[in-house]
C-alpha positions in Angstrom: 14.9 8.2 -13.9 12.2 9.2 -11.2 13.1 12.1 -9.7 14.6 12.2 -5.8 12.9 10.2 -3.5 11.6 11.6 0.1 12.4 10.4 3.3 15.6 8.4 1.6 17.5 7.8 4.4 14.2 6.6 6.1 13.7 3.7 3.4 17.4 3.2 3.4 16.9 1.9 7.6 13.7 0.2 6.8 15.6 -1.9 4.6 18.7 -2.5 6.8 16.1 -3.4 9.7 14.2 -5.9 7.4 17.8 -7.3 5.7 19.2 -7.6 9.4 16.2 -9.6 10.7 16.1 -12.3 7.3 20.4 -12.6 8.2 19.7 -13.2 12.1 17.5 -15.9 11.2 19.4 -17.5 8.6 22.5 -17.6 11.1 21.0 -18.9 14.1 17.0 -19.8 13.5 16.6 -19.8 17.3 17.2 -16.2 17.3 13.6 -15.3 16.7 13.5 -12.4 19.7 16.1 -10.4 17.8 14.6 -10.7 14.7 11.3 -9.6 16.2 12.7 -6.5 17.8 14.4 -6.2 14.1 10.8 -5.9 12.5 8.8 -4.1 15.5 11.6 -1.6 14.9 10.8 -1.0 11.2 7.2 -1.1 11.9 7.3 1.8 14.1 9.2 3.7 11.8 6.9 3.6 9.2 4.2 4.2 11.0 5.8 7.3 12.6 6.9 9.0 9.5 3.9 7.5 7.7 5.8 5.5 5.0 4.4 2.9 3.0 5.7 -0.4 2.7 5.8 -2.5 -0.1 3.0 -5.2 0.0 6.0 -8.6 -0.6 7.3 -6.6 2.5 4.4 -6.7 4.5 2.9 -10.2 4.1 6.3 -11.2 5.7 5.8 -9.9 8.9 3.2 -10.7 11.2 1.0 -8.1 11.8 -0.1 -9.7 15.9 4.0 -9.9 17.2 5.8 -8.4 14.6 8.4 -12.1 13.8 9.6 -12.2 9.9 7.9 -15.5 8.4 9.7 -17.4 6.9 8.4 -20.9 6.1 9.6 -24.0 8.3 11.3 -21.4 10.9 8.7 -19.2 12.1 5.8 -20.3 10.0 4.1 -22.9 8.7 2.8 -22.4 4.5 0.0 -24.5 3.2 -1.7 -24.9 0.1 -5.7 -25.3 0.2 -8.9 -24.9 -2.1 -11.9 -23.6 -0.6 -15.1 -23.1 -3.0 -13.5 -23.2 -6.2 -10.3 -20.9 -5.0 -6.6 -21.6 -4.5 -5.5 -20.1 -1.3 -2.0 -19.9 0.4 -2.6 -20.3 4.0 0.6 -18.5 5.8 0.1 -19.4 9.8 3.0 -17.8 12.3 4.2 -20.2 15.0 4.8 -17.8 17.4 1.1 -16.2 18.0 -1.0 -18.5 15.3 -2.1 -15.7 13.5 -3.2 -17.0 10.4 -3.0 -15.0 6.6 -5.0 -16.0 3.5 -4.0 -15.6 0.0 -5.7 -16.2 -3.5 -3.2 -17.7 -5.8 -5.4 -16.4 -8.5 -2.8 -15.9 -11.5 -4.6 -13.2 -13.1 -4.9 -11.3 -9.6 -3.0 -8.3 -9.3 -2.2 -5.7 -6.5 -3.6 -2.5 -7.1 0.1 -0.7 -7.3 1.4 -3.3 -9.9 -1.6 -2.3 -11.8 -0.9 0.6 -14.7 -3.8 3.2 -13.4 -2.1 3.1 -9.9 0.9 4.6 -11.6 1.0 8.5 -11.2 2.5 8.7 -14.7 -0.4 6.8 -16.2 -3.0 9.6 -14.4 -4.8 12.0 -16.8 -3.5 15.7 -16.5 -6.0 17.6 -14.5 -7.4 20.6 -16.7 -6.7 24.0 -15.4 -10.2 24.9 -13.7 -12.3 25.1 -16.7 -15.7 25.9 -14.9 -13.6 29.3 -14.0 -12.3 30.2 -17.6 -15.3 32.1 -19.3 -15.8 32.1 -23.1 -16.6 35.5 -24.2 -18.5 34.3 -27.1 -21.0 32.5 -25.2 -21.8 35.0 -22.9 -25.3 35.5 -22.6 -27.0 38.9 -21.6 -28.4 39.2 -18.3 -31.7 37.9 -17.4 -34.6 40.7 -15.7 -36.2 38.9 -12.9 -40.2 37.9 -13.4 -41.4 41.2 -11.5 -40.0 43.3 -14.2 -40.5 41.5 -17.0 -44.5 41.7 -16.2 -44.0 45.3 -15.4 -42.3 46.2 -18.6 -44.9 44.9 -21.4 
C-alpha cells in the first residue's frame, strides 16, 4: 500500500469539482457556464498548489475556455487519417480549439510506462566518489621541478 498522499484534501476537492462539472452537464446540457466555472476553479487550484492532474482529466478540459469536453454536448469528436496515422480530433464548440490525439494502439503515456514509476527506479549509490579504498591509495607525486633536482 502506498504511503500518505501529500495534499490529499486538495486532490479530493479537485475530484469533487470535476465530478460536479460532469453532473451539471448531465442534468442540464445548457448549464455550460456553471460547468466551465467548476473546471476553471479546478485548474486554478491545481496551478496554485502545483498539483499534477491525470492526463485523462486534462484531456477532457479545454485549455482555452476551461469548458468540460463531452462529445455531442460541448465538443465534436472525429476520427481522421493523415499521413498513414490515425488521429482523434476533438473540437471545442465554445471557443473552437482543436486537440489532436494519435490513435496508435502501441502508444503509452510516459506516466503509464514502467520506468516512470518511482518504485522501478534504481536505488542511487551513496556517493561512490567520496568513499576511498585504502588499498588503492597512491603515494603523493612530486612536482616536475623537484623530480629533476633529486636526480
